[in-house]
N, C-alpha and C positions, 0 to 999 in steps of 0.2 A: 463411482463418485468422482468429484473433481480432484485432479492432482495438481502439484505445483507447476506453474507455467515457466519458471526460470526467470521471469521478470517480476511477477508478483506472486505471493502465496495464493493458492487456489481459493482459500476462503476469503482472502482480501478482495480478489477479483470479483467474487460473487456477492460481496457485502452490499452492493447496490440493489440487489434483489429485495433486501429488507426495506430499503427506501421506497420501493415501488408500492408497498402495502402500508407504509407508515401513515399516510393520509387516511387510509381505511381504519386503522386503529384509533386515530384521533377522532374519526367520525362515528365510532361505535355507538356513542350515546346520542349524537346529534345528526346522523345522516338523513333521517326522515325530514327534518326541518330544512336541510340544505336542498334535498330533492324537491320538496314542496315549493320552495322559493324559485328554484330554477325552472320547474315545470310551469308554474303560473306565468313567469316572464316569457317563456318560450311560446306558450299557447297564445298569449296576447300579441306577441310579436308576429307570429304566423298569421293570425286572424287579420291584423291590421295591414300587413305588408305582402301577403301571398294570396292571390286570387283563388288558387286551387284550394287552400285551406278554408278561406272565407266561404266559398261556395259549398264545400263539403260539410262544414259545421252548420251553416244556415239550413242545409237540407236535412240535417239531423236534429235541428232545433236546439242546438247547444251553443253557448257563448262563452268567452273567457271567464265571465263572472261565475259560471257554473263550476269552474275548476278551482277548488280551494286547496286541495292537497292531492298527493299521489293516489289516495283512495278513490278520488273522483275520475281517474283516468279512463275507466271503463265507459264513461259517458261519451267519450270521443270515438268517432268511427275509425276503424282501422284503415291503413293505407297499404295497397298491394304493390308489388313490383310493376305489374302492368300499368297501374294508374300513374306511378312515378315516371315510367318510361314514356307513356303516351302523352303526358302533360309536360314533358321536358321541352325547353329548359325551365326548371323551377328555380327562381332566384327572388329573394325578397326585394321589393321595390326600393327600400331605403338603403340598399347596398349596391355599390357600383361594381359591375362585373369586372372592371379593370383592376379592382382591388382584390380579386379572387384568383385562386388556382382552380382549374377544372380537373378533377380527379376522376379516373375511370376505374370501374370494377374490372377484375381480371376475366370476367366471363365464366367463372367456375360454377355459377348457378345456371348457366345456359341462357341467360338473357341480360347482357351487359348494359349498364347505364352510366350516366355522368353525374357527378355531384360537384357543386361549387363550394369552395372553402376559402374563407378570408385569409389573405396573406399575412395580415398583421399579427396573427397568432399561429406561427408555424408549428408550435408544439401541440396544437389542437388538430392537426391534420389527421383525418381518419385513415387507418392503415390496414388494409387487408392482409398485408404480408406479416403482420406481427405488431410489435409495440414500439417501433422506433420513436413515435411521438411521445412515449412515456419513459422509455429506457435510456434514450440517448443522453438526455440532459443530466441525470445522475451520474452516468459514466463520465461525461465530459467534466463535471465538477470535481469528481473524486480522483480521477486518474489522468490520463493524457494520451500516451502513445501505446495504446493496446492495439495489437494487430487483429483486425476483424475482416472477415470475408463475407460478402453478401452474394447469395445465389438466388436472385430474384428476377422477375420479369422487368424489362428495361425500356419499353416504349416511352416516348417523351411524355405522354399523357398519363402514364401509370403513376399512382401515388407513391409507389416504391422509389421511382426515379426522383420525384420531387423531394422526398424526404432525405434521400441519400445526398442529393445535390446541396440541400440546406446544411447538412452536417459537414460536408467537405468544404463549404464556403466559410465555415467558422475559422477563427485564428488558429494557425497550425499548432501553437503551443497548447491549445485546449482540445484538439481534435483527435479522433482515432486515426490510425493508419488504416485506411479502408481500401480493400481491393474489391472491385465490383465485377462480378462475372454473371453473364446472362443465364438465367435458369433454363433457357431454351437451347443452350449450347449442348453439344454432344457430351454425354457423361465422361468420355475419355479426356476431353478438353478441361472439364471441370475438375477431374481428379488430378490431372497434371498441375493445374493451378494450385490446388490444395496442397500437393506435395512440395511444390516449390516455395509457396508463400508461408506455409506453416502458421496459420492464424491461431490465436487463443480462442477466438469466438467465431462461430459460423451462424449466420442468419439465413434461413431458407425455408422451403416447404417440405413436408414429410415425403412427398413423392420424389423430390430431387434426391434426398438423402437415401431413400430406398433404392433408386436407380444406381447411385454410387456404390451402395452396399452390394447390390447384385453384381456389378462390374468387378468389384474387388474380389468377391468370392469366385467368380468365373475365371479371373486371371491369377488368382492366388496372391493378391497384393495385400500387404498390411499398410493401410493408409496412415498419414499423419493424424494424430489424435487431438482435436481441439478440446479445450477444457469445458466449453459450454456450447450447446447446440440449441439455438433459439428457433423454435418452430411455430408456424401459424398458417392461417388461410385455408388449410385443409384439415380434415379429421385425422388425428393420429390413432388409427385403429390398432387393435392388438396384434394383428398379423404384420402390419407395417412396422410397428415398434419392435417385434421379434426379429424381423429381417435386419433392421438398423442396428439393434443392440448386439447382434452377433459380430458386427464389424467395428462399430464406433462405441467407445467406452466412456466418452465424456458425459457430463450431466445434461439432462434435458430441461429446457424452460419452455413450457407449452403456453400458448396464448389463444384467446378467442377474440377475434376482431373482424371488422368488415368496413369497407369503404363507406357504406351508408351510416354505420353506427359508431365508428371510431373503436376505441378499446373497450370491450365489453367485460372481459375477465382475464386475469393473468395468474399463472401458477407461482407459488413460492417454493422454496427449496425443500419443504417438507413433503411435497408431492402427494398431497391428500385431496387435491382438487384445485379449482381456480377461483381466486378471489374476485368477486363481482365488483366492478369499479362504479360504485354508487354515485360518485361525484360526476361521472360521465354519462351514465345511462339510467333509464328506468327499464328493468328487464321483467317482462311478464312471460309466464309459461302457462299456456292455455290448452284446454281440450274442449271442443265444441263451444268455444267462446268463453268458457269459465276457467278461473284459476285452478291449477292442480295442486294438491298437497306436496310438500317436500318429500322427495323420495320417489315420486312418480313422474314419468316423462310427459312433457307438454311441448306444444309448438311455440317457438320463440317469437315474441312480439317485442320490439325494442323501440325506445325513444332516445334519440341522441340529444342530450342536454346542452351540448357545446356548440353545435353548428347553427349559426343564424342565417347563413347565406342560402342554403337549401335545407330548410327545417325537415327533420325526419321524426315524425310523431306517430306512435302506435303502428310501426312498420312491420308487416308480416312477410316481407319479401325475401328474407334470408333463407326461408325454406329449411330451417334447422329444427331439430328436436333436442331438448336438453333436460337434464335432471338436476334439481337443487338438492344437495346432500342433507340428510337428517342429522349429520354430525358437525362438530366444530373443528376447525383446523388447530393442531397442537402448536402452531407458531404463535398463537395468542390473539389472532384476529377473530373476533367473536361474531362478525357478520356472516350471513348465509354464504355457503360455499357451492360453487357450480361443480357438480360431481362429474358430469360428462356431457359431451355434445355429439350428436349424431347428425351427419349431413355433409354436404359439400365434398363428398368423396369423389376423387377423379383418378382413373387409372392411366398409366402410361401405355402407349401402343408399342408392341414389340413386332418388328418386321422380320421377314425371312432372311434378310442379310444381317440380322442380329442388332440392327439399329434400334435404340430405345427412344421413342418420341414422347416428350413431356406433354401432358394433357393440355397445358396452357397454350402450347404451340398450335394445337388443333382449335381451341376455342377462339384464339386470336385470329385464326384464319377465317373464321365464320362470323365474327361479331358484327361486321358491317354489311352482311347480306340483306338486301331490301326485303321488306314485307315479312320478316321472320320475327315472331314474338318470342319463341323459345325453341331450343333444340336439344337433342341428345345424340351422341355418337356411340355406336356399339361395334366393337371389332369382333365379328362372329368367328372368323378364322384368320390365319396369318395374312391372307391376301384379300379379305372381304370385309368391308365396312358398310354399316347401315346407318343412315342419318335420319332420325325422326324430327320433323319440323312442325311447328304450329304457325299457321298463317295469321299474320297480324290483323288481317281484314276478315277473318273467319271464312266460313264456307259460303260462297256466292255462286249460285248456279248460272247466273247471267254473265259471268266473266270467267276467263280461262286462268287457272291458278298459275302463278309464276314458278311454282315448284314442280309442274309436270315436266316430263322428259323433254329437253330442248328449250324449256322456258328460261327467262333471264336469271332467275334466282337458282334454278337447278344447275344451269351452266356455271354460275359463280361458285356454288358449293363444290361441284365435281372438279372444276378447274383448280380451285384453291387447294383442295385436298390431294389431288393427283400431283400437283407441282411440289407438294410437301412430301408425299409418301412414295411417289413413283407411279408411272403409268400402268404397271402390272397389278396395282391394287384396284380391285373393283369397288366402286362406290354406288350404293343404292340409296336414293332419296325417297322417303315415304312421308306424305303429309298426314298428320293425325289431328284429332280434335284437341288433345292435351297430352302432356307427358305424364305417364302414370308414376305415382310415388311408391316407394317401398313401404313395407309394414312399419318402418320407423318414421315415416312421414316425409321422406326426402327422396331425391333421385340422384344417381350418379350421372353427371353430365357427360363424362367419358368413361365407358366401361369396356374392359377387354376380357372377353371370355377366354382368350389365349393365355393371358397372364394370371388368371385366377389361381393357378397352382403354384405360383412362384413364392 
């Protein structure tokens, strides 16, 4: 549990968590009406201003007038990640691109895309790294100079960078003291920064904290203990949690969010599941196209109720499987609770020289390879990687695939990975029809057979 920070009492520091779900409590009786209104407005906006949606809805013989409430959402056709990517850029005609930020997914699903978000509402920025868009404002209102460290990806186009920059730009008297460390830095560099800065809060990915935990155990180091560990963007599986909690004793705040969908669900300090953010999203869990009962796993289909620039409506591209709990949270929030999420798991690569390579470093190295619709990286042995790729153009017998040995995309993949991992690492590229999913309905975009025993 959380201990005193020396600046604020631990419970006081975490009181903002209650604020995160206060809207949900207020919505307990009226959330359906709010969702209905926002969904109707979004569908009408998308139909009138986005050719992609107009064409898709016309083909399905559905109009905005057919959508009276959330119960009618199944009348709308679903949107896949391939459709979103192939039709990019998708931006509403009545919104000036100059008034938007372009946010990029981290590539943790194996097929990165870009999303437009209006600048005029910075707190609505969808955030794969967690819930800065929802948690920063309560922090800034209630406190002031809390020391926070972010260990996130930091390319200019990443939504994490844009949100952090927005926070830092606020008046100093209302802002965090934030130290930004790249998630792709060597764990030894990250650990040194953690020990020197001594933050009360750390915002990062489960895989980063796992790597730090492994390093501490190997070196016999007792690290600085933050009060709060805000984690998101990857699944916090039981094995990863066990490795982390053997080293870090602060409280966890887990979130479920994505660039495409914004904040979907956020955990409260009762740790009984994650509260679905009904004001932000319509969350469907489906099996064979039909809703599943609470307590049973279903494929995530999400509608972002907040983003007008690139509307995301009935989107199946997160490739996640989730379960809605049959129980209610003891915190008092009576709305349905997301029990668990399975998917978007990514392993770090461990090399023969003991270097630990974060999975996002690998996905970022491949995200701009031409003609690649999806990919998966598997470390079979310490010095052997296999990259499965799906050709964006499909199989065409009349043309030579760019992924054959010596082809332009093959060269780009092997060159990028070897420059990152070293020339002694063997990289095999294999073109496949599709990336197979696990029994849970998802696939790990980076999987290390070497690290499975850690």
